[in-house]
N, C-alpha and C positions, 0 to 999 in steps of 0.2 A: 610594387616590390621589384628589386633587381632580378634578372633572370637567374635561374638555378645553376646554369652553366655558362661559360663564355660563349657568345654567339659565334656560330660557324656558318658562313654563307657559301653556297655553291652557285656559281654562275655558269650557265650553259651558253657559250658563244663568246669568242674573243674578238668581236668587232669593236667599233668605236665606242658604243655604249657600254658593253660589258667591261672593257678595259678601263674606261673612265670611272665606272663604279668601283672596280677593283682598286684603282689608285686612291679613290676617296675613302674607301673602307680601310685601307691600309693606314691612311693619315688619321683616321678616327680610332685606330687601335683595334679594329675588328678583324678576326680571322677569316680569310677568304681564299677560295680556290676557283680557278677558271678552267673550263674544259671546252675544247673546240674540235669540230670534226675534221678540219683541214690538217694536213701534215705539217704545215708551217704557215707563217704570215704571208709567204710568197706563193702559196699553192695555186691560186686561181685569180682570174680577172675580177677586179672589184671596183672599177671606176678609177678616175684619175684625179680630178679636181673636186674639192669640197669648198663650199662657201660658208665660213663661220660667221654667224650673226650674233646679236647681243646675248641671247639665251645660251647659245653654245659657248661663247667666249667666257661668260660668267661661270658656267659649269666647269670648264677647263681650268680657269683661274682658281676655283674653289677646291677642285678635287686633286689637281696635280701639285707636286712640290714646286716651289717658286722657280727653281732653275729649269724645270721642264716646261712650265708655261712660258718662261722667257725664251726657251728654244723654239716653241711654237711660233712666237712672234718673229724671231730671228730668221726662221726658214719660210716665212710666209711668201706667197706669190704676189707679184705686182697686181694692183687692183685694176679691174675693168673701169673704163671711163665713160662708156656710152652703151645704151641699149639700141640695137639696130635690127630692124625687120625688113627683109627684101624679098623679091621673087628669086627664082632659081638662076636668073641671069645677073643678079645683084642690082636690079632696078629698085630704088628705094621705095618703101611703103610707109615706114615710120622710123623715127630716130629721136632719141632724147639723151641729154647728158645724165650721168648718174652722180648722186651727191658724193662729196669727198668722204671717204670712210674715216671713222675714228680708229686709229691704228691698233689699239689693243681691244677693240670690241667688234670690228668687222674686218675680216681678212680671209684671203684664200689660202688653202693648203693642199699639198699633194696628199691624197688619201693614204698611200703607203707610208709617207713620212710621218703623218699623224699617228698611224697605228704603231710605228716603230717607237715614237716618242712615248706613247701610252704604254708600251711594253717595257720601257726602260725601268730596271730595278725590280721587275716582276718575274724574272726567270724561274724562281723557285716555286711559284704558285700557278703558272700558266701551263696547261698540259694539252699539247696538240695531239691529233690522231685519236680523239675521243668522241665518237658519234653517240649521242644520247638516244636511246631507244624508248625509254619509259621511265617513270618515277613511281615510287611506292611510299605513301604516307604511313608511317609506323604508328603504333599505338601509344608511344610515349611523346608525341608532339614533335617528332622529327621526320625527315624525309630522306629517302635513299634514291639516288640516281643510278640507273642501270645503263651500261655502255655496250656497244656492239662487240668489243673485245672480251667481254665476259667479266669485266671489273665493275665495281660499284664505288660510290662515295656517299657518305651520310652527313647531313648537316641539319641546322635548324631552319634554314630557308633555302629554297631553290629558286633562282631567278632565270626565267627563260628569256635569253637575249640573243637567240640564234636566228633571228630574221624572219622573213615572211613565211618560210616553210618550217616554222618552229614545231618541233615534236612536243615541247612542253605545252604550247597552246593547244595542239591537237588533242591532248589528253585532258587539259584543264577546262577548255571551252570547246567541246567537240562539235557544237553547232555553229561555231564561228564561220563567217562567210567573208572571203577575200575575192574581190572581183578582178578578173583578168582585164587589164587596160591596154594590152598590146605588147609590142616588142620593139627593142632598139638594138642597133649594132653600135658598139663603142670601139673607137680606135685611137691610136696615138701616132703622130707623125713628127719627125724631127723639126725643130725650130732653130735655124741658124741665121747668121747675118745674111747669107745668100737668100734664105727664105724670105726675110723681111724686105728684100729688094723687089720681089715679085708679088708678095702678098698684098691684096687690096686693103686700103685703110679701113674699110668696113669690117674687116676680119682681124684687125690688130687691136689688142687691149679692149675688146668689146664683148658683151654678151650678145650673141646674134642668132637669128633664126632665118634661114632661107626656105621658102615654100615653093614647091615645084609641081609639075603635072602629076595627076593621080593621087594627090594628097601626101606626097613625099615631103618630108622636112629634113633639113641638114643644118648643122651648126658646128663651128670650130672655135675653140677658145684658146687664146695664147696663154701659156703657163710658163712664167719666168720667175724664178726665185729672186727676191729683192737683194739677197746677199749670198755669200759663199757658205755652203752647208758645212764643210769641214771646219771652217773658222768659227761658225756658230756653235758647233758641238764643243770645240776646244774652249770656247769662252764661257759657255753656260753649263754644260753637263757632259764632261768627258767620258762618263760611263755609258752614255747612250750610243747605240750603234745604228747609224742612219745610212741608208743606201744613197750614194750620189745619183741624182736624177738630172740629166741634161735638160735644157729648155725644150719644150715640146708644144705641139698643138693637140689638144684633146677634142676629138670630133665624134659626132653621133649622127645616126640616120634612123628615121622612123617612117613607117607608112608605105613601104614598098608592096607591090603585088607580085603574084607569080611565085616562082621558086617552091613548088610543092615538095621538093626533096628536103626543104628546110622548114617543115611545119611541125608543130607540137613538140614532142620530146626530142625529135631530131634537131630542131633549132637549138634547144637548150644544151645539146651535146655537140653542136657543130664546132669544128676546129677553126682556127684563125684564117686559114687559107680559104675555106669555103665562104666564110662571112665577108672577108675582104673582097673576094671575087664578086659576090652579090652586090656589095655597096658600089664597087667601081663600075660594074656593068649597068647598074641602075642609073648612075649619074651620066655615064657616057651615052646610054640609049636615049635619054630624055633631054640631051643638049644642055646640061648644066654649065654654069660659068667655068671657064678653064681653070680658075684657081681652086674651085671646089674639087674638080677632078684631079688636079695635081696633088692636092693635099692627101687624097685617098691613095693615089698611085704611089706616092712616096712614103706611105705608112710602114710602120713596123708590122709586117703581116702577122707574125706570131702573137702580137699583142692585141689583136682584134678579138673581141669576145661578145657573146650574146647577153642581153639583159631583158628579163621579163618585167613588165610594168604592172603594178598591183595597187589596189586601193581597198582597204578594209572597211567593212560595215561596222557600225557601233556595236561594242560588246556590252553585255550586262556585267555588273560586278560579280565575279565568281565567288564561290564558297570554298575556301581552303585557307587554313591557318599557316601553311608551310610552303606555299608555291605562289609566285607572282610572275608578272611579265614586264618587259622593258623594250622600248623601241619598236621596230617593225614587227616584232612578235605580237605586239598589241595593236598598233595603229599604222600599218603600212600605208604609204601614200606615194603619189606620183613625184618624181624627182624634179619636175620642171620649176617649181617655185623655190627650191633649195631649202625647204624647211625640215625635211626628214631627219637629217643628221643632227640639226640643232634641237629638234624636239626630243630625239633620243638622248642627247647630252643633258638636256633639261631633266629627263627622267632619272638619269644617273645621279645628278645633283640632288634631286628631291629624295630619292630612295636612300642615298648616303646619309642625309640628315635624319630621315625617319628612323633608320637603324641605329644611328648614333644616340637618339633619344632612348631607344631600348636599352642600350648598354650603359649609358652614362646617367640617364635620368630615371630608369626603371619603368618606362612606359611598356605595357604589355605588347609583345610582338604583334599579336592579332590586331590590336588597336592602331599601332603605327602603320602596319601594312595596309589596313583598310583606308586610312587617311591618304596614304600615298596613292593607292589605286583610284580612289574617287577623284582626286585632283588630276592625276595623270590621264585618266580616261576623258575627263572634261576637256582639258586643253589639247590633248592629243587628237581627239576626233573633231575639234574645231579646226585644227590644222588640216586634217584629212578633207573636211568639207571645203576649205579654201582651195585645196589642190584640185578638187573636182570642179568647183564653180569658176575659179579664175586661175587656170593652170599655167599661164605663161611665165611670169616672173613675180617674185616678191618685190614689193615697191622699193625696199631697201637693199635688194640683192647686190652683192659686190662680187 
């Protein structure tokens, strides 16, 4: 039988997965509201480049209005052409060409650009500055979310999509275990015509890993949009508001030792200046290739930020008729293979269609939700296992 009331979905978290789901639910005629703890989409460091693969592209195509998916493609980054592994002096260890991507199924995007595209048209339903503290399942089959500012929101389903530190997961699956897999420093450096004159070919349009003394690894990815962002917006979705992003090098470093002043919580709260100094001093001390040192030296210091690496252990299917999880809140994984965002987008696609069955075909919410969770947990933790066992790169990564 159809539901007694129109379905109202609460999404905690305005990341890529939560916003993709919100767009899909809107297209399915389902009432939805999104709540995010950050003050805005620009509030904190969140990574630079995302690699969209088949599952992610299909989810975006399905959930977004056609003009916004077209905008994703029109603002895509130029693809990498090779996979390169070297030592810290750029002496080659391994290299291979990458297959030519299918343009509408494998492409790179700026993370901020993608989030801005996903936000387009959702201004009335996305609420920033809302930190979820807990939820309460009411006796009438509904759920109420309680926020740190004292406000509440009630709906038929709460979706925890607020990442690895999900408050929803902490209450829903209190015994969940997420392993700490280390730390990374992420940074951004300008990529100009002058940069391309001195940048070694091993670091141009490649996915690369440089390995150095003491287990330190460093990589820098060229991020150049294939077209003009302003022209793309004008041509496809004039109502979208996209931040112009100049070409840049997205770099990361992992595996350093020392720096006791940046351990634990102090690392997570470290400012860009402290993290940039640590990265630069590490590369200079250990005699890394001058290009790696110059990339970091010329970085936008304030744009340097810390990232914790996590890997979730398999979850049992929980017992709740009104609460579920999506993305890293369920199956956090290492970013090295580029599968995390794509798996999250697949979750959004799958949950959108499960909830559409509830509204349009009369499937009981508990049944549709259980089907979604069973499938999501299966493929999600298969991806987690791959990221643990073969952590370098997805075979088809672009």
